[in-house]
C-alpha positions as semicolon CSV with decimal commas, in nm:
position;residue;x (nm);y (nm);z (nm)
1;X;2,660;-0,704;0,234
2;X;2,740;-0,995;-0,001
3;X;2,478;-1,184;-0,200
4;X;2,567;-1,506;-0,018
5;X;2,481;-1,342;0,313
6;X;2,142;-1,233;0,180
7;X;2,068;-1,590;0,068
8;X;2,144;-1,704;0,422
9;X;1,906;-1,442;0,562
10;X;1,621;-1,539;0,329
11;X;1,602;-1,913;0,260
12;X;1,257;-1,925;0,101
13;X;1,315;-2,273;-0,046
14;X;1,321;-2,415;0,305
15;X;1,084;-2,160;0,459
16;X;1,342;-2,004;0,693
17;X;1,407;-1,632;0,738
18;X;1,652;-1,461;0,971
19;X;1,521;-1,223;1,235
20;X;1,805;-0,993;1,138
21;X;1,608;-0,855;0,841
22;X;1,367;-0,701;1,094
23;X;1,625;-0,566;1,340
24;X;1,950;-0,476;1,162
25;X;2,022;-0,104;1,104
26;X;2,265;-0,206;0,826
27;X;1,996;-0,400;0,641
28;X;1,755;-0,113;0,691
29;X;2,007;0,126;0,531
30;X;2,040;-0,117;0,240
31;X;1,660;-0,114;0,200
32;X;1,655;0,265;0,173
33;X;1,927;0,260;-0,092
34;X;1,826;-0,043;-0,299
35;X;1,454;-0,091;-0,245
36;X;1,276;0,239;-0,178
37;X;1,470;0,418;-0,453
38;X;1,351;0,172;-0,721
39;X;1,002;0,046;-0,641
40;X;0,671;0,213;-0,713
41;X;0,540;0,372;-0,392
42;X;0,190;0,491;-0,310
43;X;0,187;0,869;-0,257
44;X;-0,179;0,968;-0,230
45;X;-0,510;1,011;-0,409
46;X;-0,642;1,271;-0,651
47;X;-0,930;1,349;-0,417
48;X;-0,675;1,492;-0,171
49;X;-0,575;1,760;-0,426
50;X;-0,891;1,826;-0,631
51;X;-0,816;2,189;-0,728
52;X;-0,524;2,378;-0,888
53;X;-0,285;2,489;-0,614
54;X;-0,387;2,208;-0,376
55;X;-0,104;2,017;-0,207
56;X;-0,071;1,723;0,030
57;X;0,247;1,634;0,217
58;X;0,336;1,267;0,173
59;X;0,632;1,031;0,205
60;X;0,845;0,797;-0,005
61;X;1,060;0,584;0,223
62;X;1,211;0,830;0,469
63;X;1,178;1,119;0,225
64;X;0,918;1,392;0,266
65;X;0,750;1,465;-0,069
66;X;0,496;1,721;-0,188
67;X;0,199;1,594;-0,385
68;X;0,045;1,892;-0,565
69;X;-0,163;2,006;-0,859
70;X;-0,023;2,295;-1,061
71;X;-0,220;2,582;-1,217
72;X;-0,285;2,381;-1,534
73;X;-0,422;2,088;-1,334
74;X;-0,121;1,859;-1,379
75;X;-0,020;1,645;-1,080
76;X;0,340;1,652;-0,951
77;X;0,544;1,483;-0,679
78;X;0,849;1,675;-0,553
79;X;1,114;1,610;-0,291
80;X;1,031;1,847;-0,005
81;X;1,375;2,002;0,014
82;X;1,501;2,342;-0,099
83;X;1,779;2,320;-0,356
84;X;1,967;2,600;-0,176
85;X;2,027;2,469;0,180
86;X;1,791;2,172;0,200
87;X;1,522;2,318;0,427
88;X;1,169;2,185;0,380
89;X;0,986;2,425;0,151
90;X;0,648;2,296;0,273
91;X;0,573;2,243;0,641
92;X;0,194;2,212;0,631
93;X;0,023;1,876;0,593
94;X;-0,216;2,003;0,327
95;X;-0,359;2,322;0,182
96;X;-0,361;2,547;-0,123
97;X;-0,067;2,759;-0,233
98;X;0,050;2,981;-0,517
99;X;0,419;2,905;-0,454
100;X;0,632;2,711;-0,204
101;X;0,868;2,952;-0,025
102;X;1,159;2,822;0,177
103;X;1,145;2,974;0,529
104;X;1,527;2,972;0,553
105;X;1,645;3,205;0,273
106;X;1,313;3,266;0,092
107;X;1,384;3,089;-0,233
108;X;1,040;3,032;-0,388
109;X;0,922;2,758;-0,623
110;X;0,619;2,744;-0,849
111;X;0,369;2,458;-0,836
112;X;0,545;2,297;-1,133
113;X;0,867;2,291;-0,927
114;X;1,050;2,565;-1,114
115;X;1,258;2,816;-0,917
116;X;1,067;3,144;-0,937
117;X;1,224;3,381;-0,687
118;X;1,567;3,440;-0,531
119;X;1,614;3,737;-0,297
120;X;1,874;3,987;-0,428
121;X;1,928;3,776;-0,738
122;X;2,071;4,062;-0,950
123;X;2,330;4,155;-0,689
124;X;2,429;3,808;-0,570
125;X;2,374;3,553;-0,846
126;X;2,329;3,723;-1,185
127;X;2,551;3,564;-1,444
128;X;2,642;3,279;-1,207
129;X;2,325;3,087;-1,124
130;X;2,077;2,959;-1,382
131;X;1,735;2,919;-1,210
132;X;1,644;2,639;-1,453
133;X;1,915;2,426;-1,294
134;X;1,778;2,458;-0,939
135;X;1,415;2,347;-0,960
136;X;1,266;2,119;-0,696
137;X;1,360;1,757;-0,758
138;X;1,067;1,574;-0,919
139;X;1,020;1,198;-0,914
140;X;1,141;1,017;-1,224
141;X;0,819;0,822;-1,276
142;X;0,462;0,897;-1,173
143;X;0,129;0,725;-1,244
144;X;-0,230;0,823;-1,169
145;X;-0,424;0,500;-1,152
146;X;-0,800;0,502;-1,082
147;X;-0,750;0,810;-0,865
148;X;-0,449;0,674;-0,675
149;X;-0,107;0,834;-0,727
150;X;0,216;0,633;-0,733
151;X;0,575;0,738;-0,791
152;X;0,927;0,602;-0,830
153;X;1,274;0,754;-0,818
154;X;1,399;0,505;-1,080
155;X;1,390;0,641;-1,435
156;X;1,433;0,286;-1,568
157;X;1,137;0,144;-1,375
158;X;0,871;-0,028;-1,590
159;X;0,537;0,145;-1,622
160;X;0,310;0,110;-1,323
161;X;0,068;-0,144;-1,468
162;X;0,357;-0,368;-1,570
163;X;0,485;-0,339;-1,213
164;X;0,141;-0,436;-1,078
165;X;0,127;-0,743;-1,299
166;X;-0,168;-0,971;-1,234
167;X;-0,219;-0,823;-0,886
168;X;-0,393;-0,543;-1,075
169;X;-0,716;-0,745;-1,086
170;X;-0,732;-0,757;-0,708
171;X;-0,630;-0,396;-0,647
172;X;-0,893;-0,287;-0,900
173;X;-1,168;-0,440;-0,687
174;X;-1,062;-0,215;-0,401
175;X;-1,052;0,101;-0,614
176;X;-1,363;0,037;-0,824
177;X;-1,715;0,141;-0,721
178;X;-1,906;-0,105;-0,510
179;X;-2,156;-0,151;-0,793
180;X;-1,889;-0,262;-1,042
181;X;-1,815;0,065;-1,221
182;X;-1,447;0,128;-1,288
183;X;-1,272;0,362;-1,043
184;X;-1,481;0,620;-0,863
185;X;-1,336;0,617;-0,511
186;X;-1,238;0,909;-0,289
187;X;-1,052;0,946;0,040
188;X;-1,273;1,050;0,332
189;X;-1,004;1,048;0,599
190;X;-0,645;0,954;0,679
191;X;-0,509;0,805;1,002
192;X;-0,138;0,856;1,070
193;X;0,052;0,713;1,367
194;X;0,393;0,574;1,466
195;X;0,463;0,238;1,626
196;X;0,788;0,069;1,739
197;X;0,809;-0,218;1,492
198;X;0,976;-0,294;1,160
199;X;0,771;-0,188;0,859
200;X;0,783;-0,536;0,702
201;X;0,577;-0,691;0,983
202;X;0,280;-0,477;0,878
203;X;0,333;-0,530;0,505
204;X;0,359;-0,906;0,555
205;X;0,045;-0,916;0,768
206;X;-0,167;-0,790;0,476
207;X;-0,024;-1,037;0,225
208;X;-0,294;-1,268;0,355
209;X;-0,190;-1,387;0,700
210;X;-0,516;-1,551;0,807
211;X;-0,335;-1,767;1,062
212;X;-0,341;-1,484;1,316
213;X;-0,720;-1,447;1,322
214;X;-0,743;-1,576;1,678
215;X;-0,569;-1,250;1,779
216;X;-0,900;-1,077;1,705
217;X;-1,110;-1,317;1,912
218;X;-1,219;-1,055;2,163
219;X;-1,331;-0,819;1,887
220;X;-1,526;-1,095;1,715
221;X;-1,685;-1,195;2,043
222;X;-1,844;-0,855;2,098
223;X;-1,959;-0,822;1,738
224;X;-1,782;-0,521;1,590
225;X;-1,929;-0,568;1,245
226;X;-2,044;-0,273;1,036
227;X;-2,364;-0,247;1,239
228;X;-2,175;-0,252;1,573
229;X;-2,465;-0,457;1,705
230;X;-2,368;-0,668;2,006
231;X;-2,371;-1,041;1,949
232;X;-2,327;-1,030;1,572
233;X;-2,024;-1,241;1,488
234;X;-1,767;-1,104;1,248
235;X;-1,593;-0,781;1,163
236;X;-1,661;-0,750;0,791
237;X;-1,906;-0,813;0,510
238;X;-2,069;-1,151;0,568
239;X;-2,048;-1,276;0,210
240;X;-1,681;-1,359;0,275
241;X;-1,781;-1,646;0,504
242;X;-1,952;-1,864;0,245
243;X;-1,691;-1,805;-0,027
244;X;-1,387;-2,011;-0,129
245;X;-1,090;-1,820;0,011
246;X;-0,772;-1,810;-0,197
247;X;-0,418;-1,691;-0,122
248;X;-0,208;-1,574;-0,418
249;X;0,159;-1,486;-0,466
250;X;0,275;-1,290;-0,771
251;X;0,623;-1,285;-0,930
252;X;0,663;-0,909;-0,865
253;X;0,651;-0,973;-0,487
254;X;0,285;-0,878;-0,435
255;X;0,053;-1,104;-0,238
256;X;-0,323;-1,107;-0,186
257;X;-0,602;-1,287;-0,003
258;X;-0,923;-1,288;-0,205
259;X;-1,230;-1,509;-0,226
260;X;-1,455;-1,666;-0,490
261;X;-1,828;-1,660;-0,424
262;X;-2,058;-1,941;-0,526
263;X;-2,250;-1,857;-0,847
264;X;-2,578;-1,878;-0,656
265;X;-2,461;-1,664;-0,361
266;X;-2,693;-1,391;-0,240
267;X;-2,637;-1,067;-0,054
268;X;-2,617;-1,106;0,325
269;X;-2,715;-0,791;0,511
270;X;-2,456;-0,717;0,779
271;X;-2,582;-0,361;0,828
272;X;-2,837;-0,450;1,093
273;X;-3,058;-0,177;1,238
274;X;-2,956;0,042;0,941
275;X;-3,214;-0,031;0,665
276;X;-3,101;0,263;0,450
277;X;-2,740;0,147;0,457
278;X;-2,835;-0,215;0,400
279;X;-3,052;-0,122;0,101
280;X;-2,766;0,077;-0,054
281;X;-2,517;-0,210;-0,030
282;X;-2,774;-0,464;-0,146
283;X;-2,825;-0,255;-0,459
284;X;-2,447;-0,225;-0,508
285;X;-2,410;-0,603;-0,472
286;X;-2,681;-0,678;-0,726
287;X;-2,561;-0,414;-0,973
288;X;-2,206;-0,548;-0,953
289;X;-2,333;-0,897;-1,035
290;X;-2,535;-0,761;-1,325
291;X;-2,245;-0,557;-1,467
292;X;-1,963;-0,804;-1,422
293;X;-2,136;-1,139;-1,459
294;X;-1,915;-1,431;-1,355
295;X;-1,628;-1,191;-1,280
296;X;-1,829;-1,057;-0,986
297;X;-1,772;-1,387;-0,804
298;X;-1,416;-1,274;-0,727
299;X;-1,416;-1,045;-0,423
300;X;-1,115;-0,884;-0,251
301;X;-1,009;-0,915;0,109
302;X;-0,654;-0,796;0,179
303;X;-0,328;-0,759;-0,011
304;X;0,011;-0,590;-0,024
305;X;0,152;-0,424;-0,335
306;X;0,528;-0,466;-0,300
307;X;0,689;-0,330;-0,097
308;X;0,486;-0,127;0,154
309;X;0,132;-0,052;0,031
310;X;-0,146;-0,271;0,168
311;X;-0,521;-0,265;0,127
312;X;-0,853;-0,379;0,268
313;X;-1,075;-0,454;-0,028
314;X;-1,415;-0,472;0,142
315;X;-1,474;-0,316;0,483
316;X;-1,297;-0,123;0,619
317;X;-1,206;-0,036;0,260
318;X;-0,882;0,155;0,220
319;X;-0,512;0,170;0,141
320;X;-0,234;0,150;0,399
321;X;0,120;0,284;0,352
322;X;0,384;0,156;0,596
323;X;0,651;0,428;0,599
324;X;0,988;0,331;0,748
325;X;1,152;0,552;1,009
326;X;1,423;0,310;1,123
327;X;1,473;-0,064;1,153
328;X;1,251;-0,051;1,461
329;X;0,997;0,226;1,392
330;X;0,721;0,262;1,134
331;X;0,467;0,531;1,054
332;X;0,137;0,387;0,939
333;X;-0,093;0,587;0,709
334;X;-0,443;0,456;0,638
335;X;-0,637;0,618;0,354
336;X;-1,006;0,532;0,395
337;X;-1,205;0,497;0,072
338;X;-1,571;0,536;-0,023
339;X;-1,749;0,572;-0,355
340;X;-1,748;0,941;-0,447
341;X;-2,117;0,937;-0,533
342;X;-2,229;0,737;-0,228
343;X;-2,508;0,902;-0,022
344;X;-2,396;1,120;0,268
345;X;-2,561;0,882;0,514
346;X;-2,350;0,594;0,380
347;X;-2,027;0,796;0,400
348;X;-2,101;0,900;0,760
349;X;-2,186;0,541;0,855
350;X;-1,863;0,408;0,704
351;X;-1,651;0,685;0,853
352;X;-1,760;0,584;1,204
353;X;-1,707;0,216;1,128
354;X;-1,358;0,278;0,989
355;X;-1,255;0,465;1,304
356;X;-1,396;0,192;1,525
357;X;-1,215;-0,082;1,335
358;X;-0,883;0,060;1,213
359;X;-0,598;0,292;1,297
360;X;-0,426;0,357;1,630
361;X;-0,755;0,357;1,825
362;X;-0,928;0,089;1,618
363;X;-1,010;-0,223;1,814
364;X;-0,884;-0,462;1,546
365;X;-0,565;-0,276;1,455
366;X;-0,467;-0,261;1,821
367;X;-0,453;-0,641;1,813
368;X;-0,227;-0,638;1,508
369;X;0,007;-0,373;1,643
370;X;0,047;-0,562;1,969
371;X;0,173;-0,860;1,768
372;X;0,410;-0,650;1,555
373;X;0,550;-0,461;1,855
374;X;0,618;-0,767;2,067
375;X;0,760;-0,962;1,772
376;X;1,002;-0,676;1,702
377;X;1,107;-0,639;2,065
378;X;1,148;-1,014;2,118
379;X;1,375;-1,047;1,813
380;X;1,643;-0,802;1,927
381;X;1,814;-1,010;2,195
382;X;2,150;-1,178;2,149
383;X;2,001;-1,526;2,179
384;X;1,684;-1,443;1,986
385;X;1,885;-1,322;1,687
386;X;2,033;-1,670;1,649
387;X;1,691;-1,823;1,584
388;X;1,527;-1,842;1,242
389;X;1,164;-1,753;1,182
390;X;0,947;-2,029;1,035
391;X;0,768;-1,966;0,705
392;X;0,692;-2,328;0,611
393;X;0,313;-2,315;0,627
394;X;0,144;-2,498;0,339
395;X;0,460;-2,553;0,139
396;X;0,256;-2,820;-0,041
397;X;-0,071;-2,625;-0,060
398;X;-0,329;-2,704;-0,327
399;X;-0,309;-2,484;-0,634
400;X;-0,564;-2,349;-0,879
401;X;-0,419;-2,305;-1,226
402;X;-0,731;-2,158;-1,388
403;X;-0,871;-1,907;-1,428
404;X;-0,662;-1,691;-1,193
405;X;-0,294;-1,613;-1,257
406;X;-0,025;-1,637;-0,991
407;X;0,050;-1,909;-0,737
408;X;-0,295;-1,975;-0,592
409;X;-0,344;-2,171;-0,270
410;X;-0,685;-2,292;-0,158
411;X;-0,586;-2,317;0,206
412;X;-0,409;-2,083;0,446
413;X;-0,052;-2,044;0,330
414;X;0,268;-1,847;0,378
415;X;0,381;-1,883;0,017
416;X;0,293;-1,515;-0,035
417;X;0,545;-1,420;0,235
418;X;0,806;-1,655;0,088
419;X;0,759;-1,489;-0,249
420;X;0,761;-1,140;-0,096
421;X;1,094;-1,194;0,084
422;X;1,248;-1,364;-0,218
423;X;1,177;-1,051;-0,421
424;X;1,290;-0,832;-0,127
425;X;1,625;-1,013;-0,137
426;X;1,651;-0,961;-0,514
427;X;1,617;-0,584;-0,473
428;X;1,887;-0,575;-0,208
429;X;2,111;-0,778;-0,439
430;X;2,064;-0,518;-0,714
431;X;1,893;-0,747;-0,966
432;X;1,778;-0,609;-1,302
433;X;1,413;-0,531;-1,373
434;X;1,339;-0,855;-1,558
435;X;1,446;-1,052;-1,250
436;X;1,263;-0,814;-1,015
437;X;0,940;-0,875;-1,205
438;X;0,992;-1,249;-1,194
439;X;1,065;-1,309;-1,563
440;X;1,211;-1,658;-1,576
441;X;1,124;-1,731;-1,211
442;X;1,075;-2,112;-1,201
443;X;0,780;-2,071;-0,964
444;X;0,588;-1,898;-1,241
445;X;0,550;-1,941;-1,614
446;X;0,796;-1,734;-1,813
447;X;0,674;-1,386;-1,902
448;X;0,769;-1,132;-2,163
449;X;1,078;-0,915;-2,107
450;X;1,019;-0,582;-1,943
451;X;0,979;-0,283;-2,172
452;X;1,025;0,070;-2,049
453;X;0,768;0,336;-2,127
454;X;0,680;0,694;-2,043
455;X;0,446;0,793;-1,763
456;X;0,190;0,525;-1,697
């Protein structure tokens, strides 16, 4: 596929994008080769593998990978494929193991990936095969960031925090404790399900598409807020309503929807009929204000870390990975987060709310999936493929230059999607890392050249 063709498919300057990027098997293959092999991808969370020997089966693009902690406590991410005949060496979703033994020919691998056992080695391979050359393939780059674990297959990728850029501030608010302490989250559950839509529809949705909120009208009407009390309008924490909402695009391709509270804002209790829960979150709110001062006015809503990791920053708080299966099928994984030291009653309350709101049976996510599924199906026809999709919303939106970095709109906007697909096109064109991180991008102020480093 030539660069000129990609520019025709993604015309961000005029807000036009071809439906082909959501339906073409050839473009999907190009994504696997040029995008998912280079970007930083979310793999899991340390709380999923707290002890030596613990493992959790995850994904990177279409690849099955093993997230594990070895006997010394070090975290690893390996391709789940035996170096002998390619069979998966791990077929359980999670557990604890001493070694990973291939069920095909019984080659066994230690938790650090090294090849430990080969049946009949002395008779069949001695003097021919060096076990050090046949370890499990480990990712080239890995980062543990506030409990979350990310990996890349590109040895030349910048360190993870450089890759995050200024989107880090917004992701931090999702991973940090509700009372303002740094980090401190844990995963209390994971939803996994498949749906017949292109993975980019889901990733784009979380960039900050507020225009689709009428899709959730029926959920809002019955009051599916944290309290689940009938007649209470809204699905999330109420302090979002009185805040100044902002939509931000970053040069790395990330996009977020956050909000800025008024300095005199006060906690609004949306945990009705649950005084213990309300008191806990009121204390968290006040402690966060005390710890962070003016910085506490910035609160997260949703965002997508390029290319396929999204988040809810408030409630239902969590990370979402949109794993591609084909141009028309995606596997969604939602990792639900709580503060590790939150009271048991709070964790139980949130667990029930998360299930009610999100995932394949969640009332709100059903609305979103219906949109993604029908949009995918309706874009496959011969006539439909000739039509462009419109991404022109707020091409002249108001901007805030200070104090937040990035392109900041103060009204609903699709500039995050335009930036996302511009960077998507750059990956498929094989651009170098300076270009992929937006250095010299005229939409942003020039940044410093990328420098490579060891593990982040």
